[in-house]
C-alpha positions in Angstrom: 9.6 -36.3 125.6 10.1 -39.9 124.7 13.5 -41.3 123.7 14.1 -41.3 119.9 16.1 -44.0 118.2 17.7 -43.6 114.8 19.5 -46.4 112.8 22.0 -45.4 110.1 22.8 -48.1 107.5 26.1 -48.1 105.7 27.4 -45.7 108.3 31.0 -45.9 107.1 32.9 -42.7 107.6 29.9 -40.5 108.3 31.2 -39.3 111.7 30.3 -35.6 111.0 26.7 -36.7 110.3 26.5 -38.7 113.5 27.9 -35.8 115.4 25.4 -33.4 113.8 22.5 -35.5 115.2 24.2 -35.7 118.6 24.5 -31.9 118.7 20.9 -31.5 117.5 19.6 -33.7 120.3 21.6 -31.8 122.9 20.4 -28.5 121.6 16.7 -29.6 121.6 17.0 -31.5 124.9 16.0 -34.7 123.3 17.0 -38.2 124.6 18.5 -39.7 121.4 20.1 -43.1 120.8 22.0 -43.6 117.6 22.5 -47.1 116.1 25.0 -47.9 113.3 24.7 -50.9 111.0 27.8 -52.2 109.2 28.8 -55.3 107.4 32.5 -55.6 108.6 32.1 -54.0 112.0 35.2 -51.8 111.5 33.6 -48.6 110.2 35.0 -45.6 112.1 31.6 -44.0 112.5 30.5 -47.0 114.6 32.6 -45.6 117.5 30.4 -42.6 117.6 27.2 -44.5 117.7 25.5 -45.6 121.0 24.9 -49.1 119.6 26.3 -51.1 116.7 24.6 -53.8 114.7 26.3 -56.1 112.3 24.4 -57.0 109.1 25.1 -58.9 105.9 25.9 -57.3 102.6 23.3 -55.0 101.1 23.0 -57.2 98.0 22.3 -60.4 100.0 18.8 -61.9 100.3 18.8 -61.7 104.1 19.6 -57.9 104.3 16.1 -56.5 104.6 15.1 -59.3 107.0 18.0 -58.5 109.3 17.2 -54.8 109.3 13.6 -55.5 110.1 14.6 -57.6 113.0 16.9 -54.8 114.3 14.1 -52.2 113.9 11.7 -54.4 115.8 14.0 -55.5 118.6 15.5 -52.1 119.1 12.3 -50.1 118.6 13.9 -47.9 115.9 11.9 -44.7 115.1 13.8 -43.8 111.9 16.1 -45.5 109.5 18.5 -43.3 107.5 20.4 -44.8 104.6 23.7 -43.1 103.7 24.9 -44.7 100.5 23.4 -45.0 97.0 23.3 -48.8 96.7 21.1 -49.0 99.8 18.4 -46.6 98.6 16.3 -48.6 96.1 15.9 -51.8 98.1 14.9 -49.8 101.2 12.5 -47.7 99.2 10.8 -50.8 97.9 10.4 -52.1 101.5 9.2 -48.9 103.2 5.8 -50.5 104.1 7.5 -53.5 105.8 9.4 -51.2 108.0 6.4 -49.1 108.8 4.7 -52.2 110.1 7.4 -52.4 112.7 6.9 -48.7 113.6 10.0 -47.5 111.7 10.0 -44.7 109.3 12.5 -44.8 106.5 14.0 -41.5 105.3 14.0 -42.4 101.6 12.3 -41.2 98.4 9.9 -43.2 96.2 11.4 -46.1 94.2 10.6 -44.5 90.8 12.6 -41.4 91.9 15.5 -43.5 93.1 15.6 -45.3 89.8 15.9 -41.9 88.0 19.0 -41.1 90.1 20.6 -44.5 89.5 20.8 -44.2 85.7 22.5 -41.1 84.4 20.4 -41.3 81.2 17.2 -40.9 83.2 18.8 -38.3 85.4 19.6 -36.1 82.4 16.1 -36.6 81.0 14.6 -35.6 84.4 16.6 -32.4 84.5 15.4 -31.4 81.1 11.8 -32.2 82.1 12.2 -29.7 84.9 13.3 -27.1 82.3 17.0 -27.3 83.4 20.1 -27.8 81.3 22.1 -31.0 81.4 25.0 -32.1 79.3 23.9 -34.2 76.4 24.4 -37.9 77.1 25.7 -40.7 74.8 25.6 -44.4 75.5 28.0 -45.3 72.7 31.3 -43.6 72.5 31.4 -44.1 68.7 28.4 -41.8 68.4 30.0 -39.0 70.3 30.9 -36.3 67.8 31.3 -33.4 70.3 34.5 -31.6 71.2 37.3 -32.8 73.5 37.9 -33.0 76.4 34.8 -34.9 77.2 33.7 -36.9 80.3 33.0 -40.6 80.7 31.6 -42.3 83.8 29.5 -45.4 84.8 25.8 -45.2 84.0 25.0 -46.0 87.7 28.2 -44.8 89.3 28.8 -42.8 92.5 31.7 -41.2 94.4 33.4 -40.4 91.1 34.6 -44.0 90.9 35.7 -44.7 87.3 34.8 -41.2 86.2 37.4 -39.7 83.8 38.1 -36.6 81.8 39.0 -37.7 78.3 41.3 -35.7 76.0 40.9 -37.6 72.6 39.2 -40.5 70.9 41.9 -42.9 71.7 41.5 -42.3 75.4 37.8 -42.5 75.1 38.0 -45.9 73.5 40.2 -47.2 76.3 38.0 -46.0 79.1 34.8 -47.2 77.4 36.3 -50.7 77.3 37.4 -50.4 80.9 34.0 -49.2 82.3 31.6 -51.2 80.2 28.2 -49.7 81.0 29.0 -46.0 80.6 27.8 -42.7 79.4 29.8 -40.0 77.6 29.1 -36.3 78.1 30.7 -33.0 76.9 33.1 -31.7 79.5 31.7 -28.5 81.0 34.5 -26.1 82.1 33.3 -24.2 85.2 32.8 -24.2 88.9 31.2 -27.2 90.6 28.4 -26.8 93.1 26.4 -29.1 95.4 23.0 -28.0 96.5 22.0 -29.6 99.8 18.3 -29.9 99.8 16.3 -31.0 102.8 12.5 -31.5 102.7 9.9 -32.7 105.1 8.4 -36.2 104.9 6.0 -35.0 102.2 8.6 -33.3 100.0 8.1 -29.7 100.9 11.5 -27.8 101.1 12.8 -26.7 104.5 16.4 -25.9 103.5 18.1 -25.3 100.2 21.8 -24.6 100.5 24.0 -24.2 97.5 27.8 -24.5 98.1 30.8 -24.4 95.9 32.9 -27.5 95.7 36.3 -25.7 96.1 38.4 -28.9 96.6 37.3 -32.5 96.1 38.8 -35.9 96.7 37.3 -39.2 95.4 34.0 -37.4 94.8 33.7 -36.0 98.3 34.2 -32.4 99.1 37.3 -31.4 101.1 36.7 -27.6 101.0 33.4 -25.8 100.4 31.9 -22.3 100.4 28.3 -21.6 101.1 26.8 -19.6 98.2 23.2 -18.7 98.6 22.7 -18.0 94.9 19.1 -17.0 94.0 19.2 -18.7 90.6 20.4 -22.0 92.0 17.7 -21.8 94.7 14.9 -21.2 92.2 16.3 -24.0 89.9 16.3 -26.3 92.9 12.6 -25.5 93.6 11.8 -26.7 90.1 13.5 -30.0 90.9 11.9 -30.3 94.3 8.4 -29.7 93.0 8.8 -32.6 90.6 10.9 -35.0 92.6 9.3 -34.5 96.1 12.2 -36.0 98.0 11.6 -37.5 101.5 14.3 -35.8 103.6 17.7 -35.1 102.1 18.8 -34.7 98.4 22.2 -33.6 97.1 22.2 -32.0 93.6 25.4 -31.4 91.7 25.8 -28.9 88.9 28.5 -27.0 87.0 28.2 -23.3 86.3 29.9 -22.9 82.9 32.7 -20.3 82.9 32.0 -19.0 79.3 28.2 -18.7 79.4 27.4 -18.6 83.1 24.7 -21.2 82.5 24.1 -24.0 85.0 24.4 -27.6 83.8 22.9 -30.1 86.2 24.8 -33.5 86.3 23.7 -35.6 89.3 21.1 -36.2 92.0 21.8 -38.1 95.2 18.6 -38.6 97.2 20.4 -39.0 100.5 22.7 -37.0 102.8 25.7 -36.0 100.7 29.2 -36.4 102.3 29.4 -32.7 102.7 25.8 -32.2 104.1 27.1 -31.6 107.6 28.9 -28.5 106.3 25.5 -27.0 105.3 24.2 -27.9 108.7 27.1 -25.9 110.3 26.0 -22.9 108.2 22.5 -23.0 109.7 20.7 -25.6 107.5 19.8 -27.5 110.7 18.4 -30.6 109.0 19.3 -32.9 111.8 17.3 -30.8 114.2 14.5 -30.7 111.7 14.3 -34.5 111.6 14.2 -34.7 115.3 11.4 -32.1 115.5 9.4 -33.9 112.7 9.7 -37.2 114.5 8.3 -35.4 117.5 5.3 -34.2 115.5 6.4 -30.6 114.8 5.7 -29.0 111.5 8.8 -27.2 110.0 8.7 -24.2 107.7 11.3 -23.2 105.0 14.3 -21.3 106.4 17.5 -19.9 104.8 20.9 -20.7 106.4 22.5 -17.7 108.0 26.1 -18.0 107.2 26.3 -17.2 103.5 29.9 -17.1 102.3 31.1 -19.3 105.1 34.1 -21.6 104.0 34.6 -25.0 105.5 37.7 -27.2 105.2 37.7 -30.9 106.2 40.5 -33.2 107.5 41.1 -36.8 108.3 41.2 -38.2 111.8 41.7 -41.7 113.0 39.8 -43.6 115.7 40.8 -46.9 117.4 38.7 -49.8 116.3 40.5 -52.5 118.2 43.2 -51.8 120.8 44.7 -55.2 120.4 45.3 -57.7 123.2 47.9 -56.1 125.4 47.4 -54.1 128.6 51.0 -54.0 129.8 51.6 -50.4 128.7 48.8 -49.1 131.0 49.9 -46.1 133.1 46.4 -45.1 134.3 43.1 -46.8 135.0 39.8 -45.1 135.2 36.8 -46.8 136.8 33.1 -46.3 136.6 31.5 -46.3 140.1 27.9 -47.6 140.1 27.7 -51.4 139.6 31.5 -51.5 138.8 32.9 -50.9 142.3 29.8 -51.7 144.4 26.3 -53.0 143.8 23.9 -50.3 142.9 21.0 -52.5 144.0 22.6 -52.3 147.5 22.2 -48.5 147.2 18.6 -48.8 146.1 17.8 -51.1 149.1 19.5 -48.7 151.4 17.3 -45.9 150.2 14.1 -47.9 150.5 15.0 -48.8 154.0 15.4 -45.1 155.0 12.1 -44.3 153.3 10.4 -47.1 155.2 11.7 -45.7 158.4 10.3 -42.3 157.6 6.9 -43.7 156.6 6.7 -46.0 159.6 5.2 -49.0 157.8 6.9 -52.3 158.5 6.2 -53.7 155.0 7.3 -50.6 153.1 10.9 -51.7 152.4 9.8 -55.0 150.9 7.0 -53.5 148.9 9.2 -50.8 147.5 11.8 -53.4 146.5 9.2 -55.6 144.8 7.9 -52.6 142.8 11.5 -52.0 141.7 12.0 -55.5 140.6 8.8 -55.3 138.5 10.3 -52.3 136.7 7.8 -49.8 138.1 8.6 -46.4 139.6 8.7 -47.8 143.1 8.2 -44.7 145.2 5.3 -43.5 143.1 3.7 -46.9 143.1 4.0 -47.5 146.8 2.8 -44.1 147.9 -0.2 -44.5 145.6 -1.0 -47.8 147.2 -1.0 -46.4 150.7 -2.7 -43.1 149.7 0.3 -40.9 150.6 1.2 -39.3 147.3 1.6 -36.0 149.2 4.8 -37.4 150.7 6.6 -38.0 147.4 8.9 -34.9 147.7 10.0 -35.9 151.1 10.6 -39.5 150.1 12.7 -38.5 147.0 14.8 -36.1 149.2 15.4 -38.9 151.7 16.5 -41.3 148.9 18.7 -38.8 147.1 20.4 -37.4 150.2 20.9 -40.6 152.1 24.2 -41.7 153.5 23.9 -45.2 152.0 24.7 -48.5 153.6 26.9 -49.9 150.8 30.2 -51.8 150.5 32.8 -52.1 147.9 32.9 -55.4 145.9 35.4 -57.9 147.3 38.9 -57.2 146.1 38.4 -53.6 145.0 40.7 -52.1 147.7 43.3 -54.7 147.0 43.1 -54.0 143.2 43.6 -50.3 143.8 46.6 -51.0 146.1 48.1 -53.3 143.5 47.8 -50.7 140.7 49.4 -48.0 142.9 52.3 -50.4 143.8 52.9 -50.7 140.1 52.9 -46.9 139.6 49.6 -46.9 137.8 47.3 -43.9 138.4 43.7 -44.8 139.6 40.7 -42.6 139.0 36.9 -42.7 139.0 34.5 -41.0 136.6 30.9 -41.2 137.7 27.5 -39.7 136.6 24.7 -38.6 138.9 23.5 -36.0 141.3 26.5 -34.6 143.1 25.1 -34.9 146.6 24.2 -38.6 146.0 27.5 -39.5 144.4 29.5 -37.7 147.0 27.7 -39.6 149.8 28.4 -42.9 147.9 32.1 -42.0 147.7 32.2 -41.1 151.4 30.4 -44.3 152.4 32.8 -46.4 150.4 35.9 -44.5 151.6 37.1 -44.0 148.0 38.8 -40.6 148.5 41.6 -42.3 150.4 42.0 -45.1 147.8 42.2 -43.4 144.5 44.1 -40.5 142.9 41.3 -38.6 141.2 37.5 -38.5 141.2 35.3 -36.6 138.7 31.5 -36.4 139.2 30.4 -35.3 135.7 27.4 -33.4 136.9 29.7 -31.1 138.9 31.3 -30.0 135.6 28.2 -28.1 134.6 25.1 -30.3 134.5 23.8 -33.6 133.1 25.0 -32.7 129.6 28.5 -33.6 130.7 27.6 -37.1 131.7 29.0 -40.0 129.7 29.2 -40.5 126.7 30.4 -36.9 126.7 34.2 -37.1 126.6 35.1 -33.9 128.6 35.6 -35.7 131.9 38.1 -38.2 130.3 40.0 -35.3 128.7 40.2 -33.5 132.1 41.6 -36.6 133.9 44.0 -37.3 131.0 45.2 -33.6 131.2 45.7 -33.9 135.0 47.7 -37.2 134.7 49.6 -36.2 131.5 49.4 -39.7 130.3 48.7 -40.5 126.6 45.1 -41.8 126.1 46.6 -45.0 124.6 48.1 -45.8 128.0 44.8 -45.3 129.9 42.4 -48.1 130.5 38.7 -47.5 131.2 36.6 -50.1 133.2 32.9 -49.9 133.3 29.7 -52.0 133.2 27.2 -50.0 131.0 27.7 -50.7 127.3 25.0 -48.1 126.5 27.2 -45.1 127.5 30.4 -46.0 129.2 32.7 -46.9 126.3 31.8 -44.5 123.5 34.1 -41.7 124.6 37.0 -43.9 125.6 37.0 -45.6 122.2 36.8 -42.3 120.4 39.8 -41.1 122.4 41.9 -44.2 121.7 41.7 -45.6 125.3 41.8 -49.3 126.1 38.7 -50.8 127.6 37.5 -53.6 129.9 33.8 -54.3 130.2 32.7 -55.9 133.5 29.7 -58.0 132.6 28.0 -57.7 135.9 25.1 -60.1 135.8 23.6 -58.6 138.9 23.9 -55.0 137.6 21.2 -52.7 136.5 22.6 -52.4 133.0 23.7 -56.0 132.3 21.5 -56.4 129.3 22.0 -53.1 127.5 24.2 -52.7 124.4 26.7 -55.0 122.8 30.4 -55.5 123.4 31.6 -54.5 119.9 35.2 -53.2 120.1 35.7 -53.7 123.8 39.2 -55.0 124.5 38.3 -57.5 127.3 35.1 -58.8 128.7 35.3 -60.0 132.3 32.7 -61.1 134.9 34.6 -60.0 138.1 37.2 -57.6 139.4 39.5 -60.6 140.0 39.7 -60.9 136.2 40.4 -57.2 135.9 43.4 -57.6 138.2 44.7 -60.5 136.2 44.4 -58.5 133.0 46.1 -55.4 134.3 48.8 -56.8 136.5 49.7 -60.1 134.8 
């Protein structure tokens, strides 16, 4: 299955959403790369993305052009907007993105416009045969009872939304907000219905949940309530709206009458959408399947009545400029402590000896430099495809002819003399990595070595954080006092950043991964281990 690439715009604090896609890919066995776009470069969710891309503000003329360039250069399969202000401009430019091979998970422009103006939203609910609070655009014409409710006509996240107790308050808030609507205040329980549809607007998941506790418009505590009436009412909305992907619908069930009053539509993933995913509405999985060409049928979540409570958590965006507090240093292995190209050449040499062709080593290396599967290409050239299994076994089980980079042993010695723990975390087949470690004599030089595949398989490779947690637990050193040093921006630094570790990126121009990723959020960028020594021991 090919690698899938998803770009989230306005990624902000949507860590749970990013994690949901990560878990979905793991469950489905899909190779997924997540990209996050942000204007300031300080959004916490960026630390959970594989790659970060800095863009201008959404209202600036260059915004769409910058996104199109990102989608083209990074071969993005799907773009997912996460905030209201992004929806309309992206919806109007869907065809431009499709020319670059990128699908945008957004509804039609005319439907987005309905959601951006609360007057249109109320009219739309009524056109679906659903109740909505009556809307007034002039507070002087409001003759209903108090309390009432006033909010911006195109607002979101409950910003400038107020419960009003009398005419005097109403006048003050009307002047404060400017472009507002006034509605009767509906006393009752608030609900969000997380809707997820396929690309054509057919429902896959409909998940009502009670908004038990809310802060700044985003749910803190919620209860899954698979209410039949709400589900049927949602179907009426879906039939007329035909959303592409996610839609969050808000309503109030009035205490006195038991009637549902619909108040808002957000045609995107709501802040609490990951909670519906946890209850079985696996919309992240559905998206990955749809991108892979599968057709998904309607399914009901399984955890009716489940209650979820959310909490705040911090991540380190920038560790500052000091490394003097380091008590432990963890190194990557391949292309950090030795040249992986040296390992590749060693393997080709041993394959050449097995095949018995004098030119085999050079030809294998040339195929490798061309970016081709070298063993396959060479065996095909000489008509010996039947020897592939033996050649792969020779390559993977070799005792390689490799050497540490200059200064590595001295660096380790210097760290230990300063009472700094030294460890290695490396990905790869256990036999191959163990042979590398033995050939380099590393067991005598460092305190701890973890081969992630030995923990239970490839799912524990970086960016999975379990190996870092294990080593931190062994050392009993706070994450903030551990430095991680690696060369692969695509996977090495995600877990250390999330855990609050310090980081040094070795920009190894001769390495296999020197052109992957960007150095956002990395403490130091160096080109040699000499610079690492200066940074750690100065």
